[in-house]
KEMITI-967635 format. One line per 8 residues: number of its first residue (from 1); their letters; for each residue x, y, z of C-alpha. Coordinates in steps of 0.1 Angstrom, whole numbers. Example, Ala and Ser with C-alpha at 12.3 -4.5 7.8 and 13.67 -1.06 7.14 Angstrom:
! KEMITI-967635
1 = as = 123,-45,78  137,-11,71 .
! end
This chain:
! KEMITI-967635
1 = xxxxxxxx = 314,679,-1842  295,651,-1843  305,640,-1872  340,640,-1861  335,611,-1834  334,581,-1865  368,592,-1875  378,601,-1835 .
9 = xxxxxxxx = 371,561,-1826  384,553,-1860  421,566,-1849  416,555,-1815  411,517,-1826  439,524,-1848  461,535,-1821  451,504,-1799 .
17 = xxxxxxxx = 456,477,-1824  490,491,-1827  497,489,-1793  480,455,-1790  506,445,-1816  536,459,-1799  527,433,-1766  522,406,-1792 .
25 = xxxxxxxx = 560,418,-1807  573,416,-1770  569,379,-1774  586,376,-1810  614,393,-1797  623,362,-1781  648,336,-1790  631,301,-1799 .
33 = xxxxxxxx = 649,269,-1796  632,242,-1804  643,210,-1783  628,173,-1797  632,139,-1784  620,106,-1793  603,89,-1767  598,86,-1729 .
41 = xxxxxxxx = 598,48,-1725  633,53,-1716  639,76,-1687  671,93,-1698  649,119,-1720  628,133,-1694  643,127,-1663  681,143,-1674 .
49 = xxxxxxxx = 680,156,-1713  652,182,-1713  658,193,-1677  693,198,-1683  696,212,-1720  664,237,-1707  685,248,-1677  716,258,-1696 .
57 = xxxxxxxx = 696,274,-1723  682,297,-1696  718,302,-1678  730,314,-1713  704,328,-1728  677,351,-1710  659,363,-1736  657,326,-1748 .
65 = xxxxxxxx = 623,307,-1747  624,266,-1755  598,252,-1772  600,214,-1763  580,188,-1779  582,145,-1774  570,123,-1799  562,93,-1783 .
73 = xxxxxxxx = 581,70,-1806  556,84,-1832  574,97,-1865  541,113,-1880  537,130,-1841  574,144,-1845  566,161,-1880  535,179,-1869 .
81 = xxxxxxxx = 559,187,-1839  587,201,-1860  562,219,-1887  544,234,-1856  579,248,-1840  589,261,-1875  555,280,-1878  557,292,-1843 .
89 = xxxxxxxx = 589,311,-1854  619,284,-1842  651,301,-1846  670,271,-1839  660,233,-1841  677,201,-1816  660,170,-1831  666,136,-1814 .
97 = xxxxxxxx = 649,118,-1846  621,89,-1839  635,75,-1876  665,93,-1880  665,77,-1914  633,93,-1923  640,126,-1909  659,149,-1938 .
105 = xxxxxxxx = 626,164,-1949  622,175,-1918  654,190,-1920  646,203,-1957  617,226,-1941  641,237,-1915  668,247,-1940  639,264,-1966 .
113 = xxxxxxxx = 633,286,-1936  671,292,-1928  666,277,-1894  701,262,-1883  696,223,-1872  716,202,-1848  715,163,-1851  709,154,-1811 .
121 = xxxxxxxx = 720,121,-1804  713,104,-1836  727,108,-1870  704,119,-1896  713,108,-1929  708,121,-1965  708,159,-1957  735,184,-1947 .
129 = xxxxxxxx = 729,205,-1911  749,223,-1887  760,199,-1859  757,163,-1844  761,161,-1808  762,123,-1792  783,97,-1783  809,73,-1798 .
137 = xxxxxxxx = 784,51,-1806  806,22,-1820  828,21,-1787  793,20,-1769  787,-15,-1782  822,-25,-1778  822,-14,-1745  791,-34,-1738 .
145 = xxxxxxxx = 806,-62,-1759  838,-65,-1739  822,-66,-1707  802,-89,-1716  828,-113,-1725  852,-108,-1700  820,-113,-1671  813,-150,-1691 .
153 = xxxxxxxx = 849,-158,-1692  855,-151,-1655  824,-173,-1647  838,-203,-1668  810,-207,-1686  810,-221,-1724  778,-218,-1744  757,-192,-1761 .
161 = xxxxxxxx = 750,-157,-1762  715,-138,-1768  718,-102,-1786  691,-77,-1780  697,-49,-1803  682,-14,-1803  654,-1,-1828  661,-9,-1864 .
169 = xxxxxxxx = 647,31,-1872  679,44,-1850  709,42,-1865  725,45,-1832  718,11,-1832  734,-1,-1860  769,15,-1844  763,-2,-1808 .
177 = xxxxxxxx = 759,-35,-1830  791,-28,-1851  810,-26,-1820  790,-55,-1799  799,-77,-1833  837,-63,-1829  842,-72,-1795  824,-109,-1800 .
185 = xxxxxxxx = 824,-124,-1830  852,-152,-1832  853,-150,-1795  818,-164,-1783  789,-180,-1806  756,-161,-1810  731,-179,-1808  698,-157,-1813 .
193 = xxxxxxxx = 701,-122,-1823  670,-94,-1824  668,-60,-1838  644,-48,-1813  614,-21,-1822  610,10,-1803  636,1,-1779  608,-15,-1760 .
201 = xxxxxxxx = 611,-36,-1726  583,-53,-1733  597,-68,-1765  628,-76,-1752  612,-100,-1731  591,-117,-1755  626,-116,-1780  641,-131,-1747 .
209 = xxxxxxxx = 613,-152,-1741  616,-165,-1778  656,-172,-1772  649,-195,-1739  625,-218,-1762  645,-217,-1792  678,-221,-1773  672,-236,-1740 .
217 = xxxxxxxx = 676,-224,-1706  709,-237,-1698  729,-228,-1731  727,-189,-1723  756,-179,-1710  751,-138,-1713  731,-115,-1729  739,-82,-1749 .
225 = xxxxxxxx = 711,-61,-1743  716,-25,-1757  702,-4,-1730  693,-6,-1695  653,-9,-1705  653,-39,-1727  679,-54,-1698  647,-49,-1675 .
233 = xxxxxxxx = 626,-71,-1701  654,-98,-1704  656,-98,-1665  620,-108,-1666  624,-134,-1688  648,-149,-1671  636,-150,-1642  599,-160,-1652 .
241 = xxxxxxxx = 623,-188,-1669  634,-201,-1634  671,-192,-1637  685,-203,-1605  715,-175,-1612  708,-148,-1641  740,-148,-1667  757,-117,-1675 .
249 = xxxxxxxx = 731,-92,-1693  751,-54,-1705  727,-21,-1705  733,18,-1715  723,48,-1701  729,42,-1662  689,42,-1655  682,42,-1621 .
257 = xxxxxxxx = 668,6,-1619  695,-6,-1637  721,9,-1610  699,-12,-1588  701,-45,-1606  738,-42,-1607  741,-37,-1572  718,-70,-1564 .
265 = xxxxxxxx = 738,-87,-1594  710,-95,-1615  731,-69,-1643  764,-69,-1649  774,-33,-1661  756,-1,-1678  771,24,-1704  775,56,-1685 .
273 = xxxxxxxx = 766,87,-1707  774,117,-1697  740,135,-1708  749,163,-1687  777,170,-1712  757,162,-1742  727,185,-1735  747,211,-1722 .
281 = xxxxxxxx = 769,211,-1752  736,213,-1774  723,242,-1762  756,261,-1762  754,253,-1799  722,260,-1802  727,295,-1783  754,300,-1802 .
289 = xxxxxxxx = 736,293,-1837  707,316,-1827  731,345,-1828  746,341,-1857  780,321,-1845  792,287,-1853  818,272,-1830  845,247,-1841 .
297 = xxxxxxxx = 836,214,-1843  859,189,-1832  856,160,-1851  832,152,-1884  811,119,-1891  801,124,-1928  807,162,-1932  786,171,-1905 .
305 = xxxxxxxx = 803,191,-1881  803,166,-1848  811,164,-1809  815,130,-1800  818,125,-1763  831,91,-1746  808,63,-1729  821,53,-1696 .
313 = xxxxxxxx = 818,16,-1688  800,11,-1653  798,-22,-1630  791,-25,-1593  825,-15,-1581  827,19,-1599  791,37,-1596  805,52,-1565 .
321 = xxxxxxxx = 834,69,-1589  810,74,-1615  774,81,-1614  773,93,-1574  807,113,-1579  791,137,-1611  758,140,-1588  739,118,-1618 .
329 = xxxxxxxx = 722,102,-1588  724,108,-1552  732,79,-1527  700,84,-1510  680,75,-1547  700,44,-1547  694,28,-1520  661,21,-1515 .
337 = xxxxxxxx = 653,-4,-1483  651,-32,-1512  691,-24,-1520  700,-14,-1489  723,-43,-1480  737,-44,-1508  750,-11,-1515  765,-14,-1478 .
345 = xxxxx = 786,-43,-1494  794,-17,-1523  807,9,-1498  776,31,-1509  768,48,-1476 .
! end
């Protein structure tokens, strides 16, 4: 009888191991959708893109798990994050690339594992993948440029404008720039133009300071800023330079601080991107791909099936009917004590 004990113990260990393996398998049975965002300096990513995407996935797929990572504007870090998600068994990748021109190897790694990829917000060049979900970026730049030109004309000023374009590693920046030039070229003089690394507000402030020194404060009649974060840097530079009245300045993303600057007259406009629509459409596609479904896209960018959303220009008079109406921000969030008077003037109650 004693001789049977080792055999019984061994059998017990095998059964226990199988049981543990089964519990681990329950976790592995979950559908894993990986979302990669590029940075957190632009407030939209953590405040809107991530929670909206996660909520939509949860609503559509109770058995889905979102693997999330933010690269903090570090392409090497994002590469590690993608590799980690693939190792964890990600079924779909939704990738907003830090360096979209250099992201093809990441897509290739996914393809080798038969994992579908959605390019989110930024177009990835040099390789095929399943979908691209973004906004009509050339149109964004055109809307910004037209708004700037209209306001300069309304004020009756003559002079030069400064262009603060986005990061050179983001293909969207080239599209915004293309659209802005389409609106501005031949109609107003562009005195200085910068491509701003990392979309950094601090670097935008430095660039604006350089432009003021180079061109002279009184010759600058407008500033094209590709997004709201950089607009904040430009505003800081102009305040530091002692502008009695700030010239018109554009933005994008409808950041809360930018909406408040528009109300107080420090910023002319922002481009309101319906991030909810973008995040939720991407979540829908990711869940569909995880089920081996492939919805038809309405258009293509190059050879990539694409969903392109329309940008909306927002100024002081349209905040209520766009940003507030859609629930992007509430009046309470916007109308802090510092801007209460401006809110009342704009009819925000």
